[in-house]
N, C-alpha and C positions, 0 to 999 in steps of 0.2 A: 630352166633358164637361169635361175639365181645360183651362183657358185658360193657356197659357204665353206668355212673351215673351222675346226676346233681351235682353241688357243691355249697357250700356256700363260695363264693370267698372272699378273703381279698383284699380290694381296698383302694386307698388313700382317706383320709377324704376330703369331698367336701369343708370343711371350711378352708383348707390350702390356704395360700395366693398365692401359685404357681398354674398355670394351668397344666393340664395333659401333655401337650406337653413338659413342662420343667422337667417332672418326668420320662418319658419313655426313653428307651435306646435300642441300637441294641443288638442282641443276642451275647452271650459270644464269639462265634467263628467267628464273622464278625466285631466286634467293633475294630476299629483301635487304635493304640497307641495315636494318636493325639486326637481322639474322647474321649478316656478314660480320658486324662488330663483335658479336658473341663468338662466332666460329673462329675468327682470326686469333682470338686469345689462346686457342689450343694450337700449339706449334706443330702438332701432327695431323690436324684435321685436313681432310681432302680438299677443302676450300682453297688451300694454298697452291694446289696444282690446277684446279679448275677455274678459279677466278683470282689469279695472282695480283699482287699489288706492287708498288715501288716505282722508281723512275724508269726501270726497264723490266716490267713485270714478266715478260715471256722468257727473258734470259735468266731472271731470278728463279722462275719456276723450273727451268732446265737444270740450274745448279742445285736447287733444292732436291729435285728428283734424283740426281746422281748421288747426292749426299745420303738420301734415304736408302738408296740401294746399297751404298758402301757400308752404311752403319747397320744394315739389316732391319731397318724400319719396314721396308717392303721386301718381300721374298717372292721369287718367281716359282710358280708350281712346276714340278719336274716333268709332269706328264700332260699332254694336251687333252682338253676335255670340252664338252658342251655344258654350259652352266645353266641349270634350271632355275628360274626366278618366278616365284608366285607372290602376288600381292593381294592380301585380304583386306576388304574395306567395306564401309557402309556409307550411305548418302544421307544428307540432312532430311529429316522427316520420315525416314524409312528404317525399319528394324532388320531387314534382310542383310546378311553378310554376303558380299560378292567375292569372287576369287578370279583374278585375271592371271591366266597361266601362260607362261612363255619360256623362252630360253635365249641365252646370250652366246653369240658366236662372232666370228669375223665374216664379213661379206664383201665381195668385190665392189668397189666404188664405181658403179656403172654410170656412164653419162646418160642424160635424159633421153637423147635420141635413140639409145639402144632399146628402149621400151621394156627393160627388165625391171628396173626400179622406177616407180611412178610417183610423182609428187602431186600434191593437191592444193598447195597454196604458195603465195609469193613470199619472198624473204626481204629482210631489211639489210641493205648492202653493208652498213658499218659493222653489223654483228657478224657477217660472214668473214670480213677481213680480220676481225678479232680472232676468230677460230682458226683461220689459216696461219696466222702468226704464232699462235700457241702450239699448234700441231707441228709446224716447221721447226721450232726451237726444241720442243720436248720429245718429238717423235713418239707421242703417247696419246692414245684415246683415253681421256679421263672418265668418260661415262658413255654408255650406249645410247644411240638413238633408238627410236621405236618404229618397227616395221610390221606390216600385216601381210600374211600369206593366207590363201583360201584353201581349206581342206575340209570339205563336208564329211569325209570319212574319219576324221580325227585319228589319223594313223599314229601320231607321235604322243598323244596324251597319256596312254597307258605307261609308257616309259618315263615320262615326266612325273606322273603320279607316284610311281615306284621310287624314283630318285628322291623326291621331296620328303620322303619318310626319314631320310638320313641327312638333315640339313648341316651345312657348314656354318651358316649364320641364321639367326632369327631375331628380329628387332622391330620396334615400333618407331616410325619416322616422324618427321615434323608435320605430316598431314594427318597423323593418327592412323596411318596405314601399317598393317603388319607385313613386313617384308621378310621373305624366306628364300635363301639361296642354297642350292645343292649342285653337285657336279656329276656328270656321266663320263666315265673313262672307258667303258666297254667298247672295243673296236667295232664290233658288229652293229651295235646300236648307233654309234656315231656315224657309221657309213649309211645307215638307214636315214638318219636326219639329212645327210648330205644328198642322198638320192631323192628324198622326198621333195626337197627344195629345188632340185635341178629342173623340175617341170613346172615351176610356179613363177609368176610375177610377184613382186613385193610392192605394196603400197606404203609410202613413207607417211606414218601417222604423226610422228613428233620428232623434232630435231633437224628441221630443214637447214638451219644455219650450220650446224655441226657437220651434217652430211655434205653440204656444198663446200665447206672448208676442206673436207677430205677429197672431194672431187677436184677442186681447183689445185690442191697440192699434188694430186696424182698427175694432172695435166702438166704441171710445172716440172715434175721429176721425169715424166716421159720425154719431154722436150730436151732435157739435159742428158738423157741416157740413150746413146745410139744403139746400145745392145739390149734395149727394152724387150722383155719376154712376156710380160703380163703376170708373172708370178712373184715379182719383187714385193716386199712388204708394203711399200707405199701404195700398192694397188688396192689395199683392203681397209675396211672400216668396221668399227665395233657396233653391233646392232642387237637389240632385244626384239625377238620375233614372236608374235602372237597370232593365233588363228582367228581370222575375221568372222568365223562362223560361231564363235562362242557367244552365248547370251550375256555374259558378264562384261563385255566391252562397253564402256561408258564414255560419251563425249559431252562435255559441259560447254555452255555458251561463254563467249568472250565479249564483254561489253566495251563500248567506246566512250571516252571522256575527252572533252575539249577544254583547254584552259581559257580560251576566249574566242569570240566571233566578232567580225567587224560590222555588226548591225545591232539594232535594239531587239529586245525580245519580241515586240509587236511586229516588227518587220520580218523577223525570222519565222514567226508563226504564220504570218500572211503568205509568205513564199511557200511554206510547207503546204498550205491549203490548196495550192495549184495541183499538187500531186497526191495528197493524203487527206483522208477524213481525220480531223483533229478533234479529239474528245477529251475535255478536261476531266481529271480524276482527283478526288479529295485526298487520297492517301498514297504517297509515293511508294510506300512499302508493299503496295499491291500491284505495282506495275509489271513485275515479272509474272504474276498470276493472270492478269487480264489479257496477256498476249499469248499465253501457253496454247500450243496447238493451232494457232491461227496463222495462216499464210500471209507473208509480207506485212506483219504487224510488229510494232516496236513501242517501247516505252520511252518517253522523253521527260527528263527532270531538269528544269532550268529555272534558276533564281527562286527556288523554293516552290515552284509550281509544277504539277505533274500532268502529263497528257498521254493518252493512247493515240498512236499514229497507225493508220491502216491504209495501205496504198489503194488508190482507186483502180479497180481492175482494168479499166479501159486505157490507162496510161502506161501499163507495163510494156506494151509493144513499142513505146517510144525509146527504149534503151538502144543506143546507137553503137555501143561497144561491139567490136567484132569478136564475139565469143560464142561458143556453142549454146544451144538452148538450155542444156543441163546447168550451165553456170548462170545464165540469165534468170533462171527460175529461183535461184537461191535468195534467201532473205538478205544476206550480207551484200550481195550484188545490188539488190534494190536499194539498200541503205547507202552504199558507197556511190552509186550512180545518182540517185535522186536527191539525197541529202547533202553529200559532200561535194559532188560535182555540179549539179544543177542549182541547188539552193545556195550553197556556200562558195561556189566558184573555184573549188580545189580540183584540178584535173586528176585523172586516174594515176598518172605516173608520180605526180607531186604528193599524192596521198601516202605513198610508201615511206617518205622521209619527212612528212609534215611535222614541224615543231609545234608542240602543244597538244598533239594527239597521242593519247595513251590507251593501252589495252588492259582492262581489269576483269578478272574472272569473278570476283566477289561482288554480288549485287548490293549488299549492305554498304560496302566500301564506296561504291559509286554514289549512293545517296549521301553518304557522309562527306565525301569530297565536295559535293555541291553545297551542302549546308554550311560547311566551314569556309567556303569561298576559295578553296584551292583550285577548283575548276568552275567554268561557267555552266556547263551542261553535261549531262550523261545520257547516252543512248543505250537502251536496254534491248537485248535481242534474244531470240530463242536459240536452242542448240541446233547443231547440224546432225542429221542421221547418218548411220553407217552406210545405208543405201545411197544417200546423196554423195558421200565421199567416193564410193566406188564408181558411181556414174561419172563424176567429174574426172577422176583418174583415168578411166578407160576412154573418155572422150579426148584425152590429150591436152585438156585445158587445165587451168589452175584457178583456185578461188582467191578472193582478196586475202591479204596478209592477216595472220592471226584469226583464221576462220574457225579453227577447231582447238579444243582443249581436251585431249584424251586423258581421262582421269582413272587412276592416279598417275602422277609423274613417277618415273623411275628415280632412284637416288644415286648419288655419286659416292664412291668410296668402298663399295663391296669388292670391286675388282677394277684393274686397269689393264689396257692392252697396248703392248709396245709394238712399234713398227720398225724397230732397229733390226738390221740384218741378222745378228747373232741371237736375237731374242724372239724370233717369229717363226711359226710353222709355215713354211713358204709354199707348199704345194700339197694337194691331197695325198700323194704317195708318201710324203715325208711325215705325215701324221702318225704313221704306224711303223 
């Protein structure tokens, strides 16, 4: 089902005085303001292409990209390849080292209705528009999104394991993750990768905004091209693909914080009790532990007071959203329906763009923001399992926005993928 292609990546010139770890950056949606300030000081850092600044940032990024090509800062690989990407990491409180194995390639930007690439969560419209503008001006994918294919036979892993023994790059990133990149040029092996994915659907794990940016750009270009064939470079998107059957896939929770609510703490808690069992807790730093493994359970930290919230089982059937049961059963659906819509009066559509609602992965940061008065309250949630993600994807439905955080994030700067006509491998036959 999924058509993938090798690519001739643009990569930093090996003769630059700076090492690759000085040139990489976090993805646009996770890089903090403080990180940006530091990264912008390096005139060659990839942040200038992925999160450009200025009065006309996207045009400036396009001009900078052309300058880097002209000056030899970036050089295009001469031969198309599949880029193997391994990430070695540990999790807080555990000593085990995990390894997420995958590879980077171009994949056709399938529309959702084609049921080849499946999404699992909503997007935030403003972020999609931002990615469309950047792609249109630069004709460059600055970082891969993350997709999952299912292969219980692990057909490709032996070839990736062999390739990673001869890395192009090896560095430690801002997450403390060891990132290793290698490349496969062997024609027969590349064809095996392409054939293996032909019979698979792909679940979009991370990068919904960037993927939708590519999808919308493809639609726009198709409308402008009466000779459209489906093989033009604008049809494709850069993706990091991993096997969903691996034990080392990890999904971390994404918590919610609200700057303010239009009611007193007492009124808020009273309304919550219509749907939840509300249990006070002495220590806010235990909230993530007291809900672990419990269905429809959340931590609430408001005005210095901590509570455990557990949905009353009999009220779950009151969810009126027209969504499949697989989605109704999710913790975050319960949170967004009963807390945001029923208690706070923020309807489902308004939640996607609601000002003052933020999404934070770090539990300690949530508590700190409440303690310092930056936000009024924090809602702590459990993670989502891989089985739940699959169920939702295959049901054809989507989760609330920011439902999953596949850890670790890929980094920006190892390679870039151009969709310019003369810089792209345009069809499988042209690869070789």
